[in-house]
C-alpha positions in Angstrom: 49.0 -68.1 54.4 51.3 -65.4 55.6 54.6 -67.3 54.9 52.7 -68.2 51.2 52.2 -64.2 50.3 56.2 -63.3 51.8 57.5 -65.9 49.4 55.4 -65.2 46.4 56.1 -61.5 46.7 59.8 -61.9 47.4 60.5 -64.1 44.4 58.4 -61.4 42.7 60.9 -58.6 43.8 63.9 -60.8 42.7 62.5 -61.5 39.6 61.7 -57.5 38.6 65.5 -56.8 40.1 66.9 -59.7 37.9 65.2 -58.1 34.9 66.5 -54.9 35.1 69.5 -56.2 35.7 69.4 -57.7 31.8 67.5 -54.6 30.7 70.9 -52.8 31.2 73.1 -55.4 30.3 71.4 -55.3 26.6 70.6 -51.9 26.2 73.4 -49.8 28.0 76.8 -52.7 28.0 75.9 -54.6 25.1 76.3 -52.1 22.4 79.9 -51.5 23.7 82.2 -48.6 25.1 81.6 -45.2 23.6 78.9 -46.3 21.1 75.8 -46.6 24.2 74.9 -42.9 24.1 74.7 -42.4 20.2 72.3 -45.6 20.7 70.3 -43.9 23.5 70.4 -40.7 21.8 69.0 -41.6 18.5 70.1 -42.3 15.2 69.4 -38.0 14.3 71.3 -36.8 17.2 73.9 -34.5 17.1 77.3 -34.6 18.7 76.0 -32.1 21.3 73.0 -34.2 22.1 75.2 -37.2 22.4 77.5 -35.6 24.9 74.3 -34.8 27.3 73.6 -38.1 27.3 76.7 -38.9 28.5 77.2 -36.7 31.1 73.2 -37.3 32.0 73.7 -40.8 32.7 77.2 -41.0 33.7 78.9 -43.4 30.9 81.9 -42.7 31.5 81.9 -43.8 34.8 82.6 -48.1 35.5 79.2 -49.8 34.9 78.4 -51.0 38.4 78.3 -46.6 38.9 76.3 -46.7 35.6 73.5 -49.2 36.7 73.8 -47.5 40.3 72.5 -44.7 38.4 70.1 -46.1 36.0 68.5 -48.4 38.7 68.5 -46.4 42.1 69.5 -42.9 42.8 70.3 -41.4 39.0 71.2 -36.9 38.8 68.1 -34.6 38.3 65.4 -36.9 39.6 66.3 -40.3 37.4 66.7 -43.6 38.5 63.9 -46.5 38.7 63.6 -47.1 42.5 64.0 -43.4 44.1 62.2 -41.5 41.1 60.3 -44.0 39.0 61.5 -42.6 36.4 61.8 -44.8 33.1 64.6 -42.3 31.2 64.6 -39.4 29.0 63.4 -39.4 25.2 65.6 -37.6 23.5 63.9 -37.9 20.3 60.9 -36.3 21.1 62.7 -34.4 24.5 60.5 -35.2 26.9 60.3 -38.3 29.9 59.5 -41.6 29.3 57.2 -41.5 32.1 55.3 -38.8 29.7 55.0 -41.6 27.1 53.9 -44.0 28.6 51.2 -42.5 30.6 49.4 -41.6 27.6 50.1 -45.0 25.9 49.0 -47.2 28.9 45.5 -46.0 29.7 44.5 -47.2 26.2 46.2 -50.5 26.3 44.5 -51.3 29.9 41.4 -50.4 28.7 41.5 -52.8 25.6 43.0 -54.9 27.5 40.5 -55.5 30.6 37.5 -55.3 28.2 38.9 -58.3 25.9 39.8 -60.0 28.9 36.4 -59.9 30.4 35.2 -61.3 27.0 37.0 -64.1 26.5 37.2 -65.1 30.1 33.2 -65.3 29.9 33.0 -66.3 26.8 35.9 -69.1 26.8 34.9 -70.5 30.3 31.1 -70.4 29.3 31.4 -72.3 26.6 33.8 -74.7 27.5 31.8 -75.6 30.5 28.8 -76.4 28.2 31.1 -78.1 26.0 32.3 -80.8 29.3 28.7 -81.1 30.4 27.4 -82.0 26.8 30.3 -83.8 25.7 29.8 -85.6 21.8 26.3 -83.2 21.3 25.7 -80.5 18.9 26.6 -78.3 21.7 30.0 -79.7 22.3 31.0 -80.2 18.6 29.6 -76.6 17.8 32.0 -75.0 20.4 34.6 -77.0 19.9 34.6 -76.3 15.9 34.2 -72.4 16.7 37.0 -72.7 18.9 39.4 -74.0 16.2 38.1 -71.8 13.5 39.1 -68.4 15.7 42.0 -70.2 16.9 43.4 -70.6 13.8 42.8 -67.4 12.5 45.3 -64.6 12.6 44.1 -61.1 14.6 45.0 -59.0 12.0 42.9 -61.4 9.7 40.1 -61.0 12.0 40.4 -57.5 12.7 40.4 -56.5 9.2 37.5 -58.3 8.5 35.3 -56.9 11.0 36.3 -53.2 9.9 35.4 -54.4 6.8 31.9 -55.3 7.1 31.1 -53.5 10.5 32.7 -50.6 9.9 33.4 -49.8 6.2 30.5 -51.2 4.1 27.8 -50.4 6.9 29.0 -46.9 7.0 29.1 -47.0 3.1 25.5 -48.2 3.5 24.8 -45.3 5.3 24.2 -46.8 8.9 26.6 -45.6 11.3 27.1 -48.0 14.4 30.8 -48.0 14.8 33.7 -45.1 14.8 36.6 -45.2 12.6 39.5 -46.7 13.8 42.5 -44.6 14.3 43.9 -42.3 17.6 41.4 -39.4 16.6 38.1 -41.6 18.0 39.9 -42.7 21.3 38.1 -40.9 24.4 39.2 -41.7 27.7 37.0 -43.4 30.1 36.8 -40.5 32.5 35.4 -38.5 29.6 32.7 -40.5 28.5 32.5 -43.8 29.7 29.9 -44.8 26.7 31.8 -43.5 24.1 34.7 -45.2 25.3 33.0 -48.4 25.2 31.9 -47.2 21.5 35.5 -47.3 20.0 36.9 -50.2 22.0 33.6 -52.8 21.0 35.7 -53.9 17.5 38.9 -54.6 19.2 37.6 -56.2 21.9 35.7 -58.5 20.2 38.7 -58.9 17.9 41.4 -59.3 20.8 38.6 -62.1 22.7 37.5 -64.1 19.6 41.2 -65.3 19.0 41.9 -65.6 22.8 39.0 -67.0 24.2 39.9 -70.1 21.7 42.0 -71.0 24.4 39.8 -71.3 27.3 36.9 -73.3 25.6 39.3 -76.0 25.3 41.4 -75.5 28.1 38.1 -75.3 30.7 36.6 -78.5 28.4 39.8 -80.5 28.8 40.1 -79.7 32.5 36.5 -80.6 33.3 36.4 -84.4 31.6 39.3 -85.1 33.7 37.9 -83.3 36.9 34.5 -85.8 35.9 36.8 -88.9 36.8 37.7 -88.1 40.0 37.0 -90.2 42.7 35.7 -86.7 45.1 32.8 -85.9 42.2 31.9 -90.0 42.5 31.3 -89.4 45.9 29.4 -86.3 45.5 26.9 -87.4 43.4 26.6 -90.7 45.4 25.7 -88.8 48.3 23.2 -87.2 46.1 24.5 -83.6 45.4 22.4 -81.8 42.5 24.3 -82.2 39.5 24.3 -78.6 39.2 26.2 -78.0 42.7 28.2 -80.9 41.5 29.3 -79.0 38.4 29.7 -75.3 39.4 31.0 -76.0 43.5 33.2 -79.4 42.8 33.9 -79.8 39.0 33.9 -76.0 37.8 36.4 -75.1 41.0 39.3 -77.8 40.9 39.0 -77.2 37.1 40.2 -73.5 37.3 43.6 -73.6 37.8 45.2 -74.1 34.2 42.5 -71.6 33.5 43.7 -69.0 36.0 47.3 -70.3 35.0 46.6 -69.1 31.1 44.4 -65.9 31.9 47.6 -64.6 34.4 49.7 -65.2 31.4 47.5 -63.7 29.1 46.6 -60.7 30.6 50.2 -60.1 32.1 51.8 -60.4 28.2 49.2 -58.2 26.8 49.3 -54.9 29.0 52.9 -54.9 27.6 51.4 -54.0 24.4 48.9 -56.0 22.0 50.7 -54.7 19.1 48.6 -56.5 16.2 45.6 -55.4 17.3 46.5 -51.9 18.3 48.4 -51.7 14.7 45.3 -52.8 12.6 42.9 -50.6 14.5 45.3 -47.4 14.9 44.8 -47.4 18.7 48.0 -45.6 20.4 48.6 -47.9 23.0 52.0 -49.4 24.6 52.0 -51.9 21.2 51.7 -49.3 19.0 54.2 -47.1 20.5 56.6 -49.9 20.5 56.6 -50.4 17.2 56.9 -46.6 16.5 59.9 -46.5 18.8 61.4 -49.6 16.8 61.2 -47.9 13.5 62.9 -44.2 15.2 65.8 -46.2 17.1 64.4 -44.6 20.1 65.4 -46.8 22.6 64.7 -45.2 25.7 61.2 -45.4 24.9 62.0 -49.4 23.9 63.6 -50.1 27.3 60.8 -47.7 29.1 58.0 -50.2 27.7 60.4 -53.6 27.7 60.4 -52.8 32.2 56.7 -52.1 32.1 55.5 -54.9 30.5 58.0 -57.3 32.3 56.3 -55.5 35.5 53.2 -56.5 34.2 54.0 -60.3 33.7 55.7 -60.3 37.1 52.2 -58.7 38.8 50.1 -60.3 36.9 51.8 -63.8 38.0 51.7 -62.8 41.4 48.1 -62.1 41.5 47.5 -65.8 39.9 49.6 -67.5 42.9 47.5 -66.1 45.5 44.1 -67.0 43.7 45.8 -70.1 43.2 46.1 -70.3 47.4 42.3 -69.4 47.2 41.0 -71.6 45.0 43.0 -74.3 45.8 44.1 -74.5 49.8 46.7 -77.4 48.9 49.0 -74.8 47.4 50.0 -72.9 50.4 51.9 -75.6 51.6 53.9 -75.8 49.1 
């Protein structure tokens, strides 16, 4: 088990390093000599600001020296490894770390709540569909999964806003707060208000994503039902409930865990559509604004954070594999 963990952690570190090299090549080498500083400083930058960027990042130095400053030990407390610095936003005149620190808790809150909902609903409906296959329950949950899977996120979000916020508020029934950053409250400030603001975004993201888990759980469990060890467990007189949850579901969870790790990792990089529909200033919303303003230091910082989220969640998935299925540890 220890060798397995060391190997997976080493692979994750290598992928993270490879990602930083890719980001550096795209944003620092790709624009070409002499234009990197102007691109990073923004379209409204003055010649003085461009010169400041050149000096701060050492863009007149050889490429290897530039990468060393970017990744390890840059001047003035910069450097991704030694200082944890994601750069400086010349457009807003503040650290990229500060911008991401303000946006990330919103995205994290949205993803965690929605992930709990889509995992519980998706796995539960998938189990019911597999156990009661070809019944009304199975057809109902499968049809709902197909319906929500086919519905674009922005359409579902707007429908929920229209009927559960606008129409109810217009009728004098105020249940849900208005979408927008003005309604946002941090978890530490008021947990109930925090959950109240995020209910509609949670439901929107969860319903669209849960459809995959319903079909994935159903298909995996139906495949496992045909395995020899399931027939053996039943032949020994084991209760059907234990067969389903102790043996079948555990064996069928591997693809579900894989999908869950991918979905959570990608979502932590910014749920762009959901955040835009509900005007939540998370990472996705911030990234869209940064792209529109050509604020590349913020884009670079969000790309690094999003990549790290995918790598870390996949590392956690690998560890969960070893817990769920011990056979994984020997590979």
